[in-house]
A tleap script that builds the chain and sets N, CA, C and O, in Angstrom:
source leaprc.protein.ff14SB
mol = sequence {
  NMET LYS GLU VAL GLY LYS VAL PHE LEU ALA
  THR ASN SER SER TYR ASN TYR ARG ASP ALA
  ILE MET THR PHE LEU LEU ASP ALA GLY GLU
  ALA GLU ALA ALA ALA ARG PRO TRP ARG SER
  TYR PHE ASP LEU ILE VAL VAL ASP THR GLN
  LYS SER HIE PHE PHE VAL GLU ALA THR VAL
  LEU ARG GLN SER GLU TRP ARG CCYS
}
set mol.1.N position { -42.519 -25.925 85.855 }
set mol.1.CA position { -41.660 -24.900 85.331 }
set mol.1.C position { -40.334 -24.842 86.080 }
set mol.1.O position { -39.292 -24.594 85.473 }
set mol.2.N position { -40.361 -25.068 87.395 }
set mol.2.CA position { -39.136 -25.015 88.179 }
set mol.2.C position { -38.171 -26.126 87.790 }
set mol.2.O position { -36.978 -26.042 88.080 }
set mol.3.N position { -38.680 -27.172 87.132 }
set mol.3.CA position { -37.803 -28.247 86.680 }
set mol.3.C position { -36.933 -27.780 85.516 }
set mol.3.O position { -35.842 -28.308 85.302 }
set mol.4.N position { -37.417 -26.784 84.759 }
set mol.4.CA position { -36.715 -26.292 83.574 }
set mol.4.C position { -35.733 -25.181 83.926 }
set mol.4.O position { -34.655 -25.105 83.336 }
set mol.5.N position { -36.080 -24.330 84.864 }
set mol.5.CA position { -35.232 -23.192 85.212 }
set mol.5.C position { -35.638 -22.607 86.546 }
set mol.5.O position { -36.485 -23.155 87.251 }
set mol.6.N position { -35.031 -21.498 86.879 }
set mol.6.CA position { -35.333 -20.795 88.125 }
set mol.6.C position { -36.479 -19.812 87.894 }
set mol.6.O position { -36.571 -19.180 86.842 }
set mol.7.N position { -37.345 -19.697 88.890 }
set mol.7.CA position { -38.483 -18.779 88.828 }
set mol.7.C position { -38.304 -17.752 89.931 }
set mol.7.O position { -38.109 -18.106 91.094 }
set mol.8.N position { -38.373 -16.449 89.556 }
set mol.8.CA position { -38.218 -15.424 90.577 }
set mol.8.C position { -39.293 -14.365 90.438 }
set mol.8.O position { -39.928 -14.223 89.393 }
set mol.9.N position { -39.481 -13.620 91.530 }
set mol.9.CA position { -40.413 -12.509 91.566 }
set mol.9.C position { -39.643 -11.297 92.056 }
set mol.9.O position { -39.065 -11.328 93.143 }
set mol.10.N position { -39.628 -10.223 91.264 }
set mol.10.CA position { -39.020 -8.953 91.659 }
set mol.10.C position { -40.107 -7.895 91.593 }
set mol.10.O position { -40.727 -7.700 90.548 }
set mol.11.N position { -40.336 -7.213 92.703 }
set mol.11.CA position { -41.429 -6.243 92.767 }
set mol.11.C position { -41.013 -5.000 93.543 }
set mol.11.O position { -40.189 -5.062 94.455 }
set mol.12.N position { -41.595 -3.886 93.163 }
set mol.12.CA position { -41.381 -2.639 93.913 }
set mol.12.C position { -42.184 -2.610 95.193 }
set mol.12.O position { -41.918 -1.786 96.068 }
set mol.13.N position { -43.156 -3.487 95.322 }
set mol.13.CA position { -44.053 -3.495 96.474 }
set mol.13.C position { -43.346 -3.962 97.740 }
set mol.13.O position { -42.325 -4.647 97.689 }
set mol.14.N position { -43.918 -3.574 98.876 }
set mol.14.CA position { -43.418 -4.066 100.151 }
set mol.14.C position { -43.827 -5.533 100.315 }
set mol.14.O position { -44.707 -6.020 99.604 }
set mol.15.N position { -43.192 -6.224 101.243 }
set mol.15.CA position { -43.536 -7.638 101.438 }
set mol.15.C position { -44.984 -7.799 101.897 }
set mol.15.O position { -45.693 -8.678 101.408 }
set mol.16.N position { -45.424 -6.964 102.826 }
set mol.16.CA position { -46.789 -7.111 103.363 }
set mol.16.C position { -47.836 -6.962 102.263 }
set mol.16.O position { -48.802 -7.724 102.222 }
set mol.17.N position { -47.656 -5.987 101.371 }
set mol.17.CA position { -48.594 -5.805 100.263 }
set mol.17.C position { -48.527 -6.993 99.308 }
set mol.17.O position { -49.563 -7.525 98.908 }
set mol.18.N position { -47.323 -7.411 98.941 }
set mol.18.CA position { -47.161 -8.526 98.002 }
set mol.18.C position { -47.719 -9.814 98.604 }
set mol.18.O position { -48.325 -10.618 97.895 }
set mol.19.N position { -47.522 -10.009 99.882 }
set mol.19.CA position { -48.048 -11.199 100.551 }
set mol.19.C position { -49.570 -11.235 100.452 }
set mol.19.O position { -50.146 -12.281 100.152 }
set mol.20.N position { -50.228 -10.098 100.702 }
set mol.20.CA position { -51.691 -10.048 100.632 }
set mol.20.C position { -52.189 -10.327 99.217 }
set mol.20.O position { -53.140 -11.087 99.035 }
set mol.21.N position { -51.559 -9.721 98.218 }
set mol.21.CA position { -51.984 -9.902 96.827 }
set mol.21.C position { -51.738 -11.339 96.365 }
set mol.21.O position { -52.628 -11.957 95.781 }
set mol.22.N position { -50.557 -11.871 96.615 }
set mol.22.CA position { -50.235 -13.221 96.151 }
set mol.22.C position { -51.047 -14.274 96.901 }
set mol.22.O position { -51.406 -15.302 96.328 }
set mol.23.N position { -51.334 -14.027 98.165 }
set mol.23.CA position { -52.191 -14.944 98.910 }
set mol.23.C position { -53.573 -14.982 98.276 }
set mol.23.O position { -54.153 -16.055 98.110 }
set mol.24.N position { -54.099 -13.817 97.924 }
set mol.24.CA position { -55.408 -13.745 97.276 }
set mol.24.C position { -55.386 -14.442 95.914 }
set mol.24.O position { -56.319 -15.174 95.583 }
set mol.25.N position { -54.336 -14.226 95.123 }
set mol.25.CA position { -54.280 -14.766 93.764 }
set mol.25.C position { -53.971 -16.261 93.702 }
set mol.25.O position { -54.582 -16.984 92.916 }
set mol.26.N position { -53.035 -16.727 94.517 }
set mol.26.CA position { -52.545 -18.102 94.364 }
set mol.26.C position { -53.019 -19.082 95.429 }
set mol.26.O position { -53.038 -20.288 95.184 }
set mol.27.N position { -53.397 -18.599 96.587 }
set mol.27.CA position { -53.875 -19.493 97.638 }
set mol.27.C position { -55.401 -19.506 97.588 }
set mol.27.O position { -56.057 -18.640 98.166 }
set mol.28.N position { -55.954 -20.486 96.900 }
set mol.28.CA position { -57.397 -20.526 96.637 }
set mol.28.C position { -58.233 -20.605 97.910 }
set mol.28.O position { -59.303 -20.002 97.980 }
set mol.29.N position { -57.774 -21.320 98.890 }
set mol.29.CA position { -58.511 -21.466 100.136 }
set mol.29.C position { -57.552 -21.794 101.256 }
set mol.29.O position { -56.357 -21.982 101.026 }
set mol.30.N position { -58.069 -21.865 102.467 }
set mol.30.CA position { -57.204 -22.110 103.628 }
set mol.30.C position { -56.504 -23.459 103.539 }
set mol.30.O position { -55.332 -23.564 103.901 }
set mol.31.N position { -57.189 -24.485 103.070 }
set mol.31.CA position { -56.578 -25.813 102.966 }
set mol.31.C position { -55.442 -25.801 101.951 }
set mol.31.O position { -54.380 -26.374 102.196 }
set mol.32.N position { -55.665 -25.147 100.806 }
set mol.32.CA position { -54.632 -25.070 99.784 }
set mol.32.C position { -53.460 -24.210 100.243 }
set mol.32.O position { -52.305 -24.532 99.963 }
set mol.33.N position { -53.751 -23.123 100.943 }
set mol.33.CA position { -52.700 -22.229 101.425 }
set mol.33.C position { -51.795 -22.940 102.421 }
set mol.33.O position { -50.580 -22.738 102.413 }
set mol.34.N position { -52.371 -23.759 103.266 }
set mol.34.CA position { -51.568 -24.508 104.233 }
set mol.34.C position { -50.733 -25.566 103.528 }
set mol.34.O position { -49.608 -25.845 103.944 }
set mol.35.N position { -51.271 -26.161 102.463 }
set mol.35.CA position { -50.557 -27.209 101.734 }
set mol.35.C position { -49.437 -26.631 100.874 }
set mol.35.O position { -48.354 -27.212 100.807 }
set mol.36.N position { -49.678 -25.500 100.219 }
set mol.36.CA position { -48.672 -24.899 99.335 }
set mol.36.C position { -48.796 -23.379 99.358 }
set mol.36.O position { -49.605 -22.818 98.619 }
set mol.37.N position { -48.013 -22.709 100.190 }
set mol.37.CA position { -48.063 -21.247 100.233 }
set mol.37.C position { -47.512 -20.654 98.930 }
set mol.37.O position { -46.741 -21.304 98.224 }
set mol.38.N position { -47.908 -19.434 98.621 }
set mol.38.CA position { -47.519 -18.820 97.358 }
set mol.38.C position { -46.011 -18.707 97.213 }
set mol.38.O position { -45.512 -18.757 96.090 }
set mol.39.N position { -45.270 -18.559 98.293 }
set mol.39.CA position { -43.809 -18.437 98.217 }
set mol.39.C position { -43.151 -19.686 97.646 }
set mol.39.O position { -42.041 -19.615 97.119 }
set mol.40.N position { -43.822 -20.820 97.744 }
set mol.40.CA position { -43.240 -22.064 97.238 }
set mol.40.C position { -43.191 -22.114 95.713 }
set mol.40.O position { -42.522 -22.984 95.156 }
set mol.41.N position { -43.876 -21.209 95.028 }
set mol.41.CA position { -43.856 -21.175 93.565 }
set mol.41.C position { -42.581 -20.526 93.019 }
set mol.41.O position { -42.299 -20.634 91.826 }
set mol.42.N position { -41.815 -19.860 93.871 }
set mol.42.CA position { -40.655 -19.084 93.428 }
set mol.42.C position { -39.373 -19.576 94.083 }
set mol.42.O position { -39.377 -20.004 95.238 }
set mol.43.N position { -38.274 -19.510 93.334 }
set mol.43.CA position { -36.959 -19.822 93.878 }
set mol.43.C position { -36.363 -18.612 94.599 }
set mol.43.O position { -35.601 -18.763 95.554 }
set mol.44.N position { -36.713 -17.419 94.139 }
set mol.44.CA position { -36.191 -16.181 94.712 }
set mol.44.C position { -37.293 -15.133 94.692 }
set mol.44.O position { -37.997 -14.978 93.694 }
set mol.45.N position { -37.437 -14.414 95.802 }
set mol.45.CA position { -38.405 -13.327 95.893 }
set mol.45.C position { -37.664 -12.090 96.369 }
set mol.45.O position { -37.019 -12.106 97.418 }
set mol.46.N position { -37.761 -11.005 95.582 }
set mol.46.CA position { -37.116 -9.742 95.937 }
set mol.46.C position { -38.213 -8.690 96.005 }
set mol.46.O position { -38.920 -8.460 95.024 }
set mol.47.N position { -38.358 -8.042 97.179 }
set mol.47.CA position { -39.378 -7.010 97.366 }
set mol.47.C position { -38.698 -5.669 97.615 }
set mol.47.O position { -37.503 -5.614 97.904 }
set mol.48.N position { -39.467 -4.589 97.502 }
set mol.48.CA position { -38.937 -3.227 97.683 }
set mol.48.C position { -37.717 -2.986 96.800 }
set mol.48.O position { -36.727 -2.411 97.253 }
set mol.49.N position { -37.780 -3.421 95.550 }
set mol.49.CA position { -36.597 -3.386 94.692 }
set mol.49.C position { -36.200 -2.006 94.217 }
set mol.49.O position { -35.032 -1.772 93.905 }
set mol.50.N position { -37.152 -1.082 94.156 }
set mol.50.CA position { -36.858 0.227 93.557 }
set mol.50.C position { -36.163 -0.018 92.226 }
set mol.50.O position { -35.036 0.425 92.002 }
set mol.51.N position { -36.857 -0.730 91.351 }
set mol.51.CA position { -36.278 -1.275 90.122 }
set mol.51.C position { -35.477 -0.287 89.287 }
set mol.51.O position { -34.479 -0.679 88.682 }
set mol.52.N position { -35.867 0.942 89.233 }
set mol.52.CA position { -35.066 1.860 88.419 }
set mol.52.C position { -33.644 1.998 88.969 }
set mol.52.O position { -32.698 2.173 88.202 }
set mol.53.N position { -33.492 1.920 90.284 }
set mol.53.CA position { -32.166 1.996 90.902 }
set mol.53.C position { -31.534 0.610 91.036 }
set mol.53.O position { -30.311 0.475 91.016 }
set mol.54.N position { -32.356 -0.395 91.169 }
set mol.54.CA position { -31.878 -1.758 91.431 }
set mol.54.C position { -30.912 -2.232 90.354 }
set mol.54.O position { -29.901 -2.860 90.665 }
set mol.55.N position { -31.210 -1.939 89.089 }
set mol.55.CA position { -30.396 -2.433 87.995 }
set mol.55.C position { -29.233 -1.513 87.639 }
set mol.55.O position { -28.343 -1.910 86.886 }
set mol.56.N position { -29.228 -0.294 88.167 }
set mol.56.CA position { -28.213 0.681 87.795 }
set mol.56.C position { -27.170 0.880 88.894 }
set mol.56.O position { -25.971 0.914 88.619 }
set mol.57.N position { -27.629 1.010 90.131 }
set mol.57.CA position { -26.739 1.332 91.244 }
set mol.57.C position { -26.423 0.099 92.075 }
set mol.57.O position { -27.098 -0.926 91.981 }
set mol.58.N position { -25.389 0.219 92.886 }
set mol.58.CA position { -25.081 -0.847 93.839 }
set mol.58.C position { -26.200 -0.880 94.877 }
set mol.58.O position { -26.462 0.125 95.539 }
set mol.59.N position { -26.845 -2.005 95.020 }
set mol.59.CA position { -27.996 -2.131 95.906 }
set mol.59.C position { -27.677 -3.085 97.046 }
set mol.59.O position { -27.106 -4.155 96.832 }
set mol.60.N position { -28.043 -2.696 98.244 }
set mol.60.CA position { -27.853 -3.550 99.410 }
set mol.60.C position { -28.996 -4.561 99.441 }
set mol.60.O position { -30.165 -4.176 99.420 }
set mol.61.N position { -28.668 -5.837 99.490 }
set mol.61.CA position { -29.674 -6.890 99.568 }
set mol.61.C position { -29.655 -7.490 100.960 }
set mol.61.O position { -28.592 -7.694 101.547 }
set mol.62.N position { -30.835 -7.771 101.481 }
set mol.62.CA position { -30.959 -8.427 102.796 }
set mol.62.C position { -31.676 -9.745 102.597 }
set mol.62.O position { -32.688 -9.814 101.900 }
set mol.63.N position { -31.159 -10.770 103.198 }
set mol.63.CA position { -31.748 -12.102 103.039 }
set mol.63.C position { -32.638 -12.436 104.215 }
set mol.63.O position { -32.274 -12.206 105.369 }
set mol.64.N position { -33.797 -12.975 103.923 }
set mol.64.CA position { -34.717 -13.468 104.953 }
set mol.64.C position { -35.005 -14.920 104.649 }
set mol.64.O position { -35.142 -15.297 103.485 }
set mol.65.N position { -35.096 -15.722 105.659 }
set mol.65.CA position { -35.411 -17.133 105.487 }
set mol.65.C position { -36.896 -17.348 105.692 }
set mol.65.O position { -37.448 -16.955 106.720 }
set mol.66.N position { -37.547 -17.971 104.720 }
set mol.66.CA position { -38.964 -18.308 104.812 }
set mol.66.C position { -39.098 -19.804 104.710 }
set mol.66.O position { -38.466 -20.441 103.868 }
set mol.67.N position { -39.900 -20.350 105.548 }
set mol.67.CA position { -40.170 -21.794 105.515 }
set mol.67.C position { -41.424 -22.028 104.708 }
set mol.67.O position { -42.490 -21.533 105.073 }
set mol.68.N position { -41.326 -22.767 103.627 }
set mol.68.CA position { -42.493 -23.066 102.790 }
set mol.68.C position { -42.956 -24.476 103.030 }
set mol.68.O position { -43.929 -24.919 102.419 }
savepdb mol mol.pdb
quit
């Protein structure tokens, strides 16, 4: 899918909560998680978006670097 376009995740959840859920859903086991962490499925991940305000008001974005 990433060959066709960009894939992103926007969530109201905190990073710690989203990390736990996505690890459970996409990282089938420890060997698979080490080979391909869930963050590698996305080009952009935005957490704590407060979506109702995110699209209407000027929102401060902070960038974090993750190694996948």
